[in-house]
The first five atom37 places (N, CA, C, CB, O) and aatype in JSON, in Angstrom:
{
  "aatype": [20, 20, 20, 20, 20, 20, 20, 20, 20, 20, 20, 20, 20, 20, 20, 20, 20, 20, 20, 20, 20, 20, 20, 20, 20, 20, 20, 20, 20, 20, 20, 20, 20, 20, 20, 20, 20, 20, 20, 20, 20, 20, 20, 20, 20, 20, 20, 20, 20, 20, 20, 20, 20, 20, 20, 20, 20, 20, 20, 20, 20, 20, 20, 20, 20, 20, 20, 20, 20, 20, 20, 20, 20, 20, 20, 20, 20, 20, 20, 20, 20, 20, 20, 20, 20, 20, 20, 20, 20, 20, 20, 20, 20, 20, 20, 20, 20, 20, 20, 20, 20, 20, 20, 20, 20, 20, 20, 20, 20, 20, 20, 20, 20, 20, 20, 20, 20, 20, 20, 20, 20, 20, 20, 20, 20, 20, 20, 20, 20, 20, 20],
  "atom_mask": [
    [1, 1, 1, 1, 1],
    [1, 1, 1, 1, 1],
    [1, 1, 1, 1, 1],
    [1, 1, 1, 1, 1],
    [1, 1, 1, 1, 1],
    [1, 1, 1, 1, 1],
    [1, 1, 1, 1, 1],
    [1, 1, 1, 1, 1],
    [1, 1, 1, 1, 1],
    [1, 1, 1, 1, 1],
    [1, 1, 1, 1, 1],
    [1, 1, 1, 1, 1],
    [1, 1, 1, 1, 1],
    [1, 1, 1, 1, 1],
    [1, 1, 1, 1, 1],
    [1, 1, 1, 1, 1],
    [1, 1, 1, 1, 1],
    [1, 1, 1, 1, 1],
    [1, 1, 1, 1, 1],
    [1, 1, 1, 1, 1],
    [1, 1, 1, 1, 1],
    [1, 1, 1, 1, 1],
    [1, 1, 1, 1, 1],
    [1, 1, 1, 1, 1],
    [1, 1, 1, 1, 1],
    [1, 1, 1, 1, 1],
    [1, 1, 1, 1, 1],
    [1, 1, 1, 1, 1],
    [1, 1, 1, 1, 1],
    [1, 1, 1, 1, 1],
    [1, 1, 1, 1, 1],
    [1, 1, 1, 1, 1],
    [1, 1, 1, 1, 1],
    [1, 1, 1, 1, 1],
    [1, 1, 1, 1, 1],
    [1, 1, 1, 1, 1],
    [1, 1, 1, 1, 1],
    [1, 1, 1, 1, 1],
    [1, 1, 1, 1, 1],
    [1, 1, 1, 1, 1],
    [1, 1, 1, 1, 1],
    [1, 1, 1, 1, 1],
    [1, 1, 1, 1, 1],
    [1, 1, 1, 1, 1],
    [1, 1, 1, 1, 1],
    [1, 1, 1, 1, 1],
    [1, 1, 1, 1, 1],
    [1, 1, 1, 1, 1],
    [1, 1, 1, 1, 1],
    [1, 1, 1, 1, 1],
    [1, 1, 1, 1, 1],
    [1, 1, 1, 1, 1],
    [1, 1, 1, 1, 1],
    [1, 1, 1, 1, 1],
    [1, 1, 1, 1, 1],
    [1, 1, 1, 1, 1],
    [1, 1, 1, 1, 1],
    [1, 1, 1, 1, 1],
    [1, 1, 1, 1, 1],
    [1, 1, 1, 1, 1],
    [1, 1, 1, 1, 1],
    [1, 1, 1, 1, 1],
    [1, 1, 1, 1, 1],
    [1, 1, 1, 1, 1],
    [1, 1, 1, 1, 1],
    [1, 1, 1, 1, 1],
    [1, 1, 1, 1, 1],
    [1, 1, 1, 1, 1],
    [1, 1, 1, 1, 1],
    [1, 1, 1, 1, 1],
    [1, 1, 1, 1, 1],
    [1, 1, 1, 1, 1],
    [1, 1, 1, 1, 1],
    [1, 1, 1, 1, 1],
    [1, 1, 1, 1, 1],
    [1, 1, 1, 1, 1],
    [1, 1, 1, 1, 1],
    [1, 1, 1, 1, 1],
    [1, 1, 1, 1, 1],
    [1, 1, 1, 1, 1],
    [1, 1, 1, 1, 1],
    [1, 1, 1, 1, 1],
    [1, 1, 1, 1, 1],
    [1, 1, 1, 1, 1],
    [1, 1, 1, 1, 1],
    [1, 1, 1, 1, 1],
    [1, 1, 1, 1, 1],
    [1, 1, 1, 1, 1],
    [1, 1, 1, 1, 1],
    [1, 1, 1, 1, 1],
    [1, 1, 1, 1, 1],
    [1, 1, 1, 1, 1],
    [1, 1, 1, 1, 1],
    [1, 1, 1, 1, 1],
    [1, 1, 1, 1, 1],
    [1, 1, 1, 1, 1],
    [1, 1, 1, 1, 1],
    [1, 1, 1, 1, 1],
    [1, 1, 1, 1, 1],
    [1, 1, 1, 1, 1],
    [1, 1, 1, 1, 1],
    [1, 1, 1, 1, 1],
    [1, 1, 1, 1, 1],
    [1, 1, 1, 1, 1],
    [1, 1, 1, 1, 1],
    [1, 1, 1, 1, 1],
    [1, 1, 1, 1, 1],
    [1, 1, 1, 1, 1],
    [1, 1, 1, 1, 1],
    [1, 1, 1, 1, 1],
    [1, 1, 1, 1, 1],
    [1, 1, 1, 1, 1],
    [1, 1, 1, 1, 1],
    [1, 1, 1, 1, 1],
    [1, 1, 1, 1, 1],
    [1, 1, 1, 1, 1],
    [1, 1, 1, 1, 1],
    [1, 1, 1, 1, 1],
    [1, 1, 1, 1, 1],
    [1, 1, 1, 1, 1],
    [1, 1, 1, 1, 1],
    [1, 1, 1, 1, 1],
    [1, 1, 1, 1, 1],
    [1, 1, 1, 1, 1],
    [1, 1, 1, 1, 1],
    [1, 1, 1, 1, 1],
    [1, 1, 1, 1, 1],
    [1, 1, 1, 1, 1],
    [1, 1, 1, 1, 1],
    [1, 1, 1, 1, 1],
    [1, 1, 1, 1, 1]
  ],
  "atom_positions": [
    [[-271.03, -19.3, 36.12], [-270.47, -18.78, 34.89], [-269.36, -19.69, 34.38], [-269.96, -17.37, 35.1], [-269.39, -20.15, 33.24]],
    [[-268.36, -19.94, 35.24], [-267.24, -20.77, 34.81], [-267.61, -22.25, 34.77], [-266.04, -20.56, 35.73], [-267.08, -23.02, 33.97]],
    [[-268.54, -22.64, 35.64], [-268.94, -24.04, 35.69], [-269.61, -24.45, 34.37], [-269.89, -24.3, 36.88], [-269.4, -25.56, 33.9]],
    [[-270.4, -23.57, 33.79], [-271.07, -23.88, 32.53], [-270.07, -24.07, 31.4], [-272.04, -22.78, 32.17], [-270.21, -25.0, 30.59]],
    [[-269.06, -23.2, 31.32], [-268.04, -23.33, 30.29], [-267.26, -24.63, 30.47], [-267.08, -22.13, 30.31], [-266.91, -25.3, 29.49]],
    [[-266.98, -24.98, 31.72], [-266.21, -26.19, 32.0], [-267.01, -27.42, 31.56], [-265.85, -26.29, 33.5], [-266.46, -28.34, 30.95]],
    [[-268.3, -27.43, 31.85], [-269.13, -28.57, 31.46], [-269.21, -28.69, 29.93], [-270.55, -28.44, 32.06], [-269.21, -29.79, 29.39]],
    [[-269.28, -27.55, 29.25], [-269.32, -27.56, 27.79], [-268.02, -28.13, 27.23], [-269.55, -26.13, 27.24], [-268.04, -28.92, 26.28]],
    [[-266.88, -27.73, 27.83], [-265.58, -28.24, 27.37], [-265.49, -29.75, 27.6], [-264.42, -27.52, 28.1], [-264.99, -30.48, 26.75]],
    [[-265.96, -30.19, 28.78], [-265.89, -31.61, 29.09], [-266.74, -32.44, 28.12], [-266.33, -31.86, 30.53], [-266.36, -33.55, 27.75]],
    [[-267.88, -31.91, 27.71], [-268.73, -32.63, 26.75], [-268.05, -32.74, 25.39], [-270.08, -31.93, 26.59], [-268.24, -33.71, 24.66]],
    [[-267.24, -31.72, 25.05], [-266.55, -31.73, 23.76], [-265.29, -32.61, 23.8], [-266.17, -30.3, 23.36], [-264.64, -32.8, 22.78]],
    [[-264.95, -33.13, 24.97], [-263.77, -33.98, 25.08], [-262.5, -33.23, 25.42], [-263.57, -34.72, 23.82], [-261.42, -33.82, 25.43]],
    [[-262.61, -31.92, 25.7], [-261.43, -31.15, 26.08], [-261.15, -31.37, 27.56], [-261.62, -29.64, 25.77], [-262.08, -31.38, 28.37]],
    [[-259.9, -31.55, 27.92], [-259.53, -31.78, 29.31], [-258.51, -30.72, 29.73], [-258.96, -33.22, 29.53], [-257.88, -30.1, 28.88]],
    [[-258.36, -30.52, 31.03], [-257.36, -29.58, 31.53], [-257.98, -28.39, 32.22], [-256.48, -29.12, 30.41], [-259.21, -28.28, 32.33]],
    [[-257.12, -27.51, 32.68], [-257.56, -26.32, 33.4], [-257.27, -25.09, 32.57], [-256.86, -26.23, 34.78], [-256.35, -25.07, 31.74]],
    [[-258.05, -24.07, 32.79], [-257.8, -22.81, 32.08], [-256.67, -22.06, 32.79], [-259.1, -21.94, 32.02], [-256.33, -22.37, 33.93]],
    [[-256.12, -21.1, 32.12], [-255.06, -20.28, 32.69], [-255.56, -19.54, 33.93], [-254.53, -19.28, 31.65], [-254.83, -19.39, 34.91]],
    [[-256.8, -19.09, 33.87], [-257.38, -18.38, 35.02], [-257.47, -19.28, 36.24], [-258.78, -17.84, 34.65], [-257.16, -18.84, 37.35]],
    [[-257.88, -20.51, 36.08], [-257.98, -21.45, 37.2], [-256.6, -21.71, 37.8], [-258.62, -22.77, 36.74], [-256.46, -21.79, 39.02]],
    [[-255.61, -21.85, 36.96], [-254.25, -22.07, 37.47], [-253.73, -20.86, 38.22], [-253.3, -22.41, 36.31], [-253.05, -21.01, 39.24]],
    [[-254.04, -19.66, 37.73], [-253.63, -18.43, 38.43], [-254.28, -18.33, 39.8], [-253.98, -17.19, 37.6], [-253.63, -17.91, 40.76]],
    [[-255.54, -18.71, 39.9], [-256.23, -18.69, 41.19], [-255.54, -19.62, 42.18], [-257.72, -19.09, 41.03], [-255.34, -19.26, 43.34]],
    [[-255.17, -20.8, 41.73], [-254.48, -21.76, 42.59], [-253.13, -21.19, 43.05], [-254.27, -23.1, 41.85], [-252.76, -21.33, 44.21]],
    [[-252.4, -20.56, 42.13], [-251.11, -19.97, 42.5], [-251.27, -18.84, 43.51], [-250.4, -19.45, 41.25], [-250.45, -18.7, 44.42]],
    [[-252.3, -18.03, 43.36], [-252.55, -16.95, 44.33], [-252.86, -17.54, 45.7], [-253.72, -16.05, 43.85], [-252.37, -17.03, 46.71]],
    [[-253.65, -18.58, 45.76], [-253.99, -19.22, 47.04], [-252.73, -19.79, 47.68], [-255.04, -20.34, 46.83], [-252.53, -19.64, 48.89]],
    [[-251.88, -20.44, 46.91], [-250.62, -20.99, 47.44], [-249.73, -19.86, 47.95], [-249.88, -21.82, 46.37], [-249.1, -20.0, 49.0]],
    [[-249.66, -18.76, 47.22], [-248.86, -17.6, 47.65], [-249.34, -17.04, 48.97], [-248.9, -16.52, 46.6], [-248.54, -16.71, 49.84]],
    [[-250.66, -16.92, 49.12], [-251.21, -16.42, 50.39], [-250.87, -17.36, 51.54], [-252.74, -16.25, 50.28], [-250.51, -16.91, 52.63]],
    [[-250.97, -18.64, 51.3], [-250.65, -19.62, 52.35], [-249.17, -19.53, 52.74], [-250.98, -21.06, 51.87], [-248.84, -19.65, 53.92]],
    [[-248.3, -19.33, 51.78], [-246.87, -19.22, 52.07], [-246.55, -17.95, 52.86], [-246.07, -19.23, 50.79], [-245.68, -17.98, 53.74]],
    [[-247.23, -16.85, 52.57], [-246.95, -15.62, 53.31], [-247.34, -15.75, 54.77], [-247.69, -14.44, 52.68], [-246.81, -15.04, 55.62]],
    [[-248.25, -16.64, 55.09], [-248.62, -16.89, 56.47], [-247.69, -17.93, 57.11], [-250.09, -17.37, 56.56], [-247.29, -17.77, 58.27]],
    [[-247.34, -18.96, 56.38], [-246.59, -20.08, 56.95], [-245.11, -19.79, 57.16], [-246.74, -21.27, 56.07], [-244.56, -20.2, 58.18]],
    [[-244.45, -19.11, 56.24], [-243.0, -18.92, 56.33], [-242.59, -18.11, 57.55], [-242.5, -18.24, 55.08], [-241.69, -18.55, 58.27]],
    [[-243.19, -16.95, 57.84], [-242.79, -16.22, 59.05], [-243.05, -17.02, 60.33], [-243.53, -14.89, 59.12], [-242.27, -16.94, 61.29]],
    [[-244.13, -17.77, 60.34], [-244.44, -18.6, 61.5], [-243.35, -19.66, 61.7], [-245.81, -19.27, 61.34], [-242.92, -19.9, 62.83]],
    [[-242.9, -20.28, 60.63], [-241.84, -21.29, 60.7], [-240.53, -20.69, 61.18], [-241.65, -21.94, 59.34], [-239.85, -21.29, 62.01]],
    [[-240.17, -19.52, 60.67], [-238.92, -18.87, 61.08], [-238.96, -18.55, 62.57], [-238.69, -17.58, 60.25], [-237.97, -18.76, 63.27]],
    [[-240.08, -18.03, 63.06], [-240.22, -17.75, 64.49], [-240.12, -19.01, 65.33], [-241.54, -17.05, 64.76], [-239.48, -19.01, 66.38]],
    [[-240.76, -20.07, 64.87], [-240.69, -21.35, 65.58], [-239.25, -21.85, 65.65], [-241.59, -22.39, 64.9], [-238.81, -22.35, 66.68]],
    [[-238.54, -21.73, 64.55], [-237.16, -22.21, 64.5], [-236.26, -21.44, 65.47], [-236.61, -22.1, 63.07], [-235.43, -22.05, 66.15]],
    [[-236.42, -20.12, 65.54], [-235.61, -19.33, 66.48], [-235.94, -19.67, 67.92], [-235.82, -17.83, 66.23], [-235.05, -19.74, 68.76]],
    [[-237.22, -19.88, 68.22], [-237.59, -20.27, 69.59], [-236.98, -21.62, 69.94], [-239.12, -20.32, 69.75], [-236.54, -21.82, 71.07]],
    [[-236.96, -22.54, 69.0], [-236.37, -23.86, 69.24], [-234.86, -23.75, 69.46], [-236.68, -24.81, 68.06], [-234.31, -24.41, 70.34]],
    [[-234.18, -22.93, 68.66], [-232.73, -22.75, 68.83], [-232.42, -22.12, 70.18], [-232.15, -21.89, 67.69], [-231.46, -22.51, 70.84]],
    [[-233.22, -21.15, 70.58], [-233.03, -20.5, 71.87], [-233.23, -21.49, 73.01], [-233.99, -19.32, 72.01], [-232.42, -21.54, 73.94]],
    [[-234.28, -22.28, 72.95], [-234.56, -23.26, 74.0], [-233.48, -24.32, 74.07], [-235.92, -23.91, 73.76], [-233.12, -24.76, 75.17]],
    [[-232.96, -24.75, 72.94], [-231.9, -25.75, 72.92], [-230.63, -25.21, 73.56], [-231.61, -26.21, 71.49], [-229.98, -25.89, 74.35]],
    [[-230.26, -23.98, 73.21], [-229.06, -23.37, 73.79], [-229.19, -23.23, 75.3], [-228.79, -22.0, 73.15], [-228.25, -23.53, 76.04]],
    [[-230.36, -22.78, 75.77], [-230.59, -22.65, 77.21], [-230.52, -24.0, 77.91], [-231.94, -21.99, 77.48], [-229.92, -24.12, 78.98]],
    [[-231.12, -25.0, 77.32], [-231.13, -26.34, 77.93], [-229.72, -26.92, 78.03], [-232.03, -27.28, 77.12], [-229.38, -27.56, 79.02]],
    [[-228.91, -26.69, 77.01], [-227.55, -27.22, 77.04], [-226.69, -26.53, 78.1], [-226.89, -27.07, 75.68], [-225.89, -27.18, 78.77]],
    [[-226.86, -25.22, 78.25], [-226.13, -24.51, 79.31], [-226.63, -24.97, 80.67], [-226.3, -22.96, 79.17], [-225.84, -25.17, 81.59]],
    [[-227.94, -25.13, 80.81], [-228.52, -25.6, 82.07], [-228.02, -27.01, 82.41], [-230.06, -25.59, 81.99], [-227.81, -27.32, 83.58]],
    [[-227.81, -27.84, 81.4], [-227.32, -29.2, 81.62], [-225.88, -29.21, 82.12], [-227.44, -30.02, 80.34], [-225.5, -30.06, 82.92]],
    [[-225.07, -28.27, 81.65], [-223.65, -28.24, 82.01], [-223.42, -27.65, 83.4], [-222.87, -27.45, 80.98], [-222.4, -27.93, 84.03]],
    [[-224.34, -26.84, 83.86], [-224.15, -26.14, 85.12], [-223.89, -27.05, 86.33], [-225.35, -25.29, 85.4], [-222.96, -26.77, 87.09]],
    [[-224.65, -28.13, 86.54], [-224.35, -29.0, 87.68], [-222.96, -29.64, 87.61], [-225.39, -30.09, 87.77], [-222.32, -29.86, 88.64]],
    [[-222.49, -29.93, 86.41], [-221.15, -30.51, 86.27], [-220.08, -29.5, 86.69], [-220.91, -30.96, 84.81], [-219.09, -29.87, 87.32]],
    [[-220.3, -28.23, 86.34], [-219.36, -27.18, 86.74], [-219.33, -27.06, 88.27], [-219.74, -25.82, 86.1], [-218.26, -26.94, 88.87]],
    [[-220.49, -27.1, 88.88], [-220.56, -27.01, 90.34], [-219.92, -28.23, 91.01], [-222.01, -26.86, 90.79], [-219.27, -28.11, 92.04]],
    [[-220.11, -29.4, 90.42], [-219.48, -30.61, 90.96], [-217.95, -30.5, 90.87], [-219.97, -31.87, 90.21], [-217.24, -30.92, 91.79]],
    [[-217.45, -29.94, 89.77], [-216.0, -29.73, 89.64], [-215.51, -28.81, 90.76], [-215.64, -29.12, 88.25], [-214.46, -29.07, 91.37]],
    [[-216.27, -27.75, 91.04], [-215.87, -26.81, 92.09], [-215.86, -27.48, 93.45], [-216.81, -25.6, 92.1], [-214.96, -27.24, 94.25]],
    [[-216.84, -28.32, 93.73], [-216.89, -29.03, 95.01], [-215.67, -29.92, 95.16], [-218.19, -29.87, 95.13], [-215.11, -30.02, 96.25]],
    [[-215.25, -30.57, 94.09], [-214.08, -31.46, 94.16], [-212.76, -30.69, 94.25], [-214.04, -32.36, 92.94], [-211.83, -31.17, 94.9]],
    [[-212.65, -29.51, 93.63], [-211.36, -28.82, 93.51], [-211.29, -27.48, 94.23], [-211.06, -28.61, 92.07], [-210.2, -26.91, 94.33]],
    [[-212.4, -26.95, 94.73], [-212.46, -25.65, 95.41], [-211.98, -24.48, 94.54], [-211.63, -25.7, 96.68], [-211.56, -23.45, 95.07]],
    [[-212.03, -24.64, 93.24], [-211.7, -23.58, 92.28], [-212.27, -23.96, 90.93], [-210.16, -23.34, 92.19], [-212.49, -25.14, 90.65]],
    [[-212.49, -22.97, 90.09], [-212.91, -23.23, 88.71], [-211.71, -23.23, 87.77], [-213.95, -22.18, 88.26], [-211.82, -23.68, 86.62]],
    [[-210.58, -22.73, 88.22], [-209.38, -22.67, 87.4], [-208.93, -24.1, 87.09], [-208.25, -21.87, 88.11], [-208.89, -24.96, 87.97]],
    [[-208.59, -24.34, 85.84], [-208.13, -25.66, 85.42], [-209.24, -26.52, 84.83], [-207.53, -26.38, 86.58], [-208.97, -27.58, 84.26]],
    [[-210.46, -26.07, 84.95], [-211.59, -26.82, 84.4], [-211.6, -26.67, 82.88], [-212.94, -26.32, 85.02], [-211.38, -25.57, 82.36]],
    [[-211.84, -27.75, 82.18], [-211.94, -27.73, 80.72], [-213.22, -28.45, 80.29], [-210.68, -28.39, 80.05], [-213.82, -29.19, 81.07]],
    [[-213.63, -28.23, 79.05], [-214.79, -28.94, 78.51], [-214.57, -30.44, 78.55], [-215.1, -28.48, 77.08], [-215.48, -31.2, 78.87]],
    [[-213.36, -30.87, 78.22], [-213.05, -32.3, 78.18], [-213.18, -32.92, 79.57], [-211.63, -32.53, 77.63], [-213.71, -34.02, 79.71]],
    [[-212.71, -32.23, 80.59], [-212.82, -32.75, 81.97], [-214.29, -32.84, 82.37], [-212.04, -31.85, 82.96], [-214.71, -33.85, 82.95]],
    [[-215.05, -31.82, 82.07], [-216.47, -31.86, 82.43], [-217.18, -33.03, 81.77], [-217.16, -30.55, 82.02], [-217.95, -33.74, 82.43]],
    [[-216.93, -33.24, 80.49], [-217.6, -34.33, 79.78], [-217.1, -35.7, 80.22], [-217.4, -34.17, 78.28], [-217.91, -36.62, 80.38]],
    [[-215.83, -35.85, 80.42], [-215.31, -37.19, 80.75], [-215.57, -37.57, 82.2], [-213.83, -37.24, 80.47], [-215.79, -38.75, 82.49]],
    [[-215.54, -36.61, 83.11], [-215.63, -36.94, 84.53], [-217.02, -36.72, 85.11], [-214.64, -36.13, 85.3], [-217.46, -37.5, 85.96]],
    [[-217.72, -35.68, 84.67], [-218.94, -35.3, 85.36], [-220.24, -35.54, 84.59], [-218.86, -33.88, 85.72], [-221.24, -35.9, 85.2]],
    [[-220.25, -35.35, 83.29], [-221.47, -35.54, 82.53], [-221.14, -35.72, 81.05], [-222.44, -34.36, 82.73], [-220.81, -34.75, 80.36]],
    [[-221.23, -36.94, 80.57], [-220.9, -37.23, 79.17], [-221.9, -36.63, 78.18], [-220.83, -38.73, 78.95], [-221.61, -36.52, 76.99]],
    [[-223.07, -36.24, 78.66], [-224.11, -35.72, 77.78], [-223.94, -34.25, 77.43], [-225.46, -35.92, 78.41], [-224.67, -33.72, 76.6]],
    [[-222.98, -33.56, 78.05], [-222.77, -32.15, 77.76], [-222.29, -32.02, 76.31], [-221.73, -31.51, 78.75], [-221.29, -32.63, 75.94]],
    [[-222.99, -31.25, 75.49], [-222.58, -31.09, 74.09], [-221.21, -30.42, 73.97], [-223.62, -30.28, 73.32], [-220.84, -29.6, 74.81]],
    [[-220.49, -30.76, 72.94], [-219.16, -30.16, 72.72], [-219.26, -28.69, 72.37], [-218.42, -30.9, 71.62], [-218.26, -27.98, 72.43]],
    [[-220.43, -28.22, 72.0], [-220.6, -26.82, 71.64], [-220.75, -25.9, 72.84], [-221.79, -26.67, 70.74], [-220.73, -24.68, 72.69]],
    [[-220.9, -26.45, 74.03], [-220.95, -25.64, 75.24], [-219.51, -25.26, 75.59], [-221.65, -26.4, 76.44], [-218.65, -26.13, 75.71]],
    [[-219.25, -23.97, 75.76], [-217.88, -23.51, 76.01], [-217.75, -22.85, 77.37], [-217.43, -22.55, 74.91], [-218.68, -22.22, 77.87]],
    [[-216.57, -23.01, 77.94], [-216.21, -22.38, 79.2], [-215.3, -21.2, 78.92], [-215.51, -23.39, 80.16], [-214.49, -21.24, 78.0]],
    [[-215.44, -20.15, 79.7], [-214.53, -19.02, 79.57], [-214.53, -18.24, 80.87], [-214.94, -18.11, 78.37], [-215.34, -18.5, 81.77]],
    [[-213.63, -17.29, 80.97], [-213.52, -16.4, 82.14], [-213.44, -17.17, 83.45], [-214.7, -15.46, 82.17], [-214.13, -16.82, 84.42]],
    [[-212.62, -18.2, 83.49], [-212.49, -18.99, 84.7], [-211.61, -18.28, 85.73], [-211.91, -20.37, 84.37], [-210.49, -17.87, 85.42]],
    [[-212.13, -18.13, 86.93], [-211.35, -17.62, 88.06], [-211.54, -18.61, 89.2], [-211.79, -16.16, 88.48], [-212.22, -19.63, 89.04]],
    [[-210.96, -18.31, 90.33], [-211.11, -19.21, 91.48], [-212.56, -19.3, 91.95], [-210.22, -18.75, 92.63], [-212.97, -20.31, 92.5]],
    [[-213.34, -18.23, 91.73], [-214.7, -18.2, 92.27], [-215.8, -17.97, 91.23], [-214.8, -17.13, 93.3], [-216.97, -17.87, 91.61]],
    [[-215.48, -17.88, 89.96], [-216.54, -17.67, 88.95], [-216.16, -18.32, 87.62], [-216.8, -16.17, 88.75], [-215.02, -18.69, 87.38]],
    [[-217.16, -18.42, 86.78], [-216.99, -19.02, 85.46], [-218.02, -18.43, 84.52], [-217.13, -20.57, 85.52], [-218.92, -17.71, 84.94]],
    [[-217.88, -18.73, 83.25], [-218.88, -18.33, 82.24], [-219.07, -19.53, 81.31], [-218.42, -17.04, 81.44], [-218.12, -20.04, 80.74]],
    [[-220.31, -19.95, 81.16], [-220.7, -21.01, 80.23], [-221.51, -20.37, 79.11], [-221.52, -22.15, 80.95], [-222.32, -19.47, 79.37]],
    [[-221.31, -20.82, 77.89], [-222.11, -20.3, 76.79], [-222.24, -21.34, 75.69], [-221.51, -19.01, 76.23], [-221.44, -22.26, 75.57]],
    [[-223.29, -21.16, 74.9], [-223.48, -21.98, 73.71], [-224.14, -21.15, 72.64], [-224.33, -23.24, 74.04], [-225.1, -20.42, 72.89]],
    [[-223.61, -21.27, 71.43], [-224.19, -20.6, 70.26], [-224.97, -21.65, 69.48], [-223.07, -19.93, 69.35], [-224.46, -22.73, 69.18]],
    [[-226.22, -21.33, 69.18], [-227.06, -22.21, 68.39], [-227.8, -21.35, 67.37], [-228.06, -23.03, 69.29], [-228.79, -20.69, 67.71]],
    [[-227.34, -21.36, 66.14], [-227.92, -20.49, 65.11], [-227.64, -19.04, 65.49], [-229.44, -20.74, 64.96], [-226.51, -18.69, 65.81]],
    [[-228.67, -18.19, 65.45], [-228.46, -16.79, 65.81], [-228.52, -16.55, 67.32], [-229.5, -15.92, 65.13], [-228.29, -15.43, 67.78]],
    [[-228.81, -17.59, 68.1], [-229.02, -17.45, 69.54], [-227.79, -17.88, 70.34], [-230.24, -18.27, 69.98], [-227.16, -18.9, 70.04]],
    [[-227.45, -17.09, 71.34], [-226.36, -17.42, 72.25], [-226.89, -17.41, 73.67], [-225.16, -16.44, 72.1], [-227.35, -16.37, 74.16]],
    [[-226.84, -18.56, 74.33], [-227.24, -18.65, 75.73], [-225.97, -18.62, 76.57], [-228.09, -19.95, 76.02], [-224.98, -19.27, 76.22]],
    [[-226.0, -17.88, 77.67], [-224.81, -17.81, 78.52], [-225.22, -17.57, 79.97], [-223.86, -16.71, 78.05], [-226.31, -17.07, 80.26]],
    [[-224.31, -17.94, 80.85], [-224.51, -17.74, 82.28], [-223.15, -17.47, 82.91], [-225.2, -18.98, 82.95], [-222.16, -18.11, 82.57]],
    [[-223.12, -16.52, 83.81], [-221.92, -16.26, 84.61], [-222.24, -16.74, 86.01], [-221.5, -14.73, 84.58], [-223.17, -16.27, 86.65]],
    [[-221.43, -17.68, 86.47], [-221.77, -18.33, 87.73], [-220.85, -17.96, 88.85], [-221.76, -19.8, 87.56], [-219.86, -17.25, 88.68]],
    [[-221.2, -18.46, 89.99], [-222.1, -19.57, 90.24], [-223.58, -19.23, 90.38], [-221.67, -20.25, 91.45], [-224.41, -20.14, 90.35]],
    [[-223.96, -17.96, 90.54], [-225.36, -17.68, 90.85], [-226.09, -16.85, 89.8], [-225.44, -16.98, 92.15], [-227.18, -16.36, 90.06]],
    [[-225.51, -16.69, 88.62], [-226.16, -15.87, 87.59], [-227.3, -16.59, 86.91], [-225.14, -15.46, 86.56], [-227.41, -17.81, 86.96]],
    [[-228.15, -15.81, 86.27], [-229.27, -16.36, 85.51], [-228.83, -16.58, 84.06], [-230.51, -15.41, 85.57], [-227.96, -15.88, 83.54]],
    [[-229.44, -17.55, 83.42], [-229.14, -17.83, 82.01], [-229.81, -16.77, 81.16], [-229.62, -19.27, 81.6], [-231.01, -16.52, 81.28]],
    [[-229.03, -16.14, 80.29], [-229.56, -15.13, 79.38], [-229.36, -15.58, 77.94], [-228.9, -13.75, 79.62], [-228.41, -16.3, 77.63]],
    [[-230.26, -15.16, 77.08], [-230.17, -15.49, 75.66], [-230.11, -14.18, 74.87], [-231.4, -16.37, 75.19], [-230.92, -13.28, 75.07]],
    [[-229.13, -14.1, 73.99], [-229.0, -12.93, 73.13], [-228.99, -13.37, 71.68], [-227.72, -12.15, 73.47], [-228.71, -14.53, 71.38]],
    [[-229.29, -12.46, 70.81], [-229.29, -12.76, 69.37], [-230.51, -12.16, 68.72], [-229.23, -14.27, 69.12], [-231.48, -11.81, 69.39]],
    [[-230.45, -12.06, 67.42], [-231.53, -11.46, 66.65], [-232.78, -12.33, 66.71], [-231.09, -11.25, 65.19], [-232.79, -13.45, 66.19]],
    [[-233.83, -11.83, 67.33], [-235.09, -12.55, 67.4], [-235.13, -13.67, 68.41], [-235.4, -13.1, 66.08], [-236.08, -14.45, 68.42]],
    [[-234.13, -13.78, 69.27], [-234.09, -14.83, 70.27], [-234.6, -14.29, 71.6], [-232.66, -15.39, 70.42], [-234.43, -13.11, 71.91]],
    [[-235.21, -15.16, 72.38], [-235.67, -14.73, 73.7], [-235.39, -15.78, 74.75], [-237.16, -14.41, 73.67], [-235.72, -15.58, 75.92]]
  ]
}
């Protein structure tokens, strides 16, 4: 039906698309976006969660090395960890709740926060849509 009209227009020298054809293309693009955008958002949150966990996991051996050298976690700072034990630790990894026998490491990455209370705790991730 539409192919015949298009061929007739082309023979007359008319070029271009009809409004109906353009609307069909826009509907197809809209459907594709409704599938792609939520998938992208989920992928991005998983990546932020994995990055936060990896950074906390990277800092953990440096914290333990500090404890072996000093027999306490008190006095440990981010600057000491980076300068003495591991230069690759991101500046966004933070230390808190330092006592003689425990510590807390955390990193916020987007909506995700990875944290661990050591020395023997598991890394947990909190935040909206983070796992």
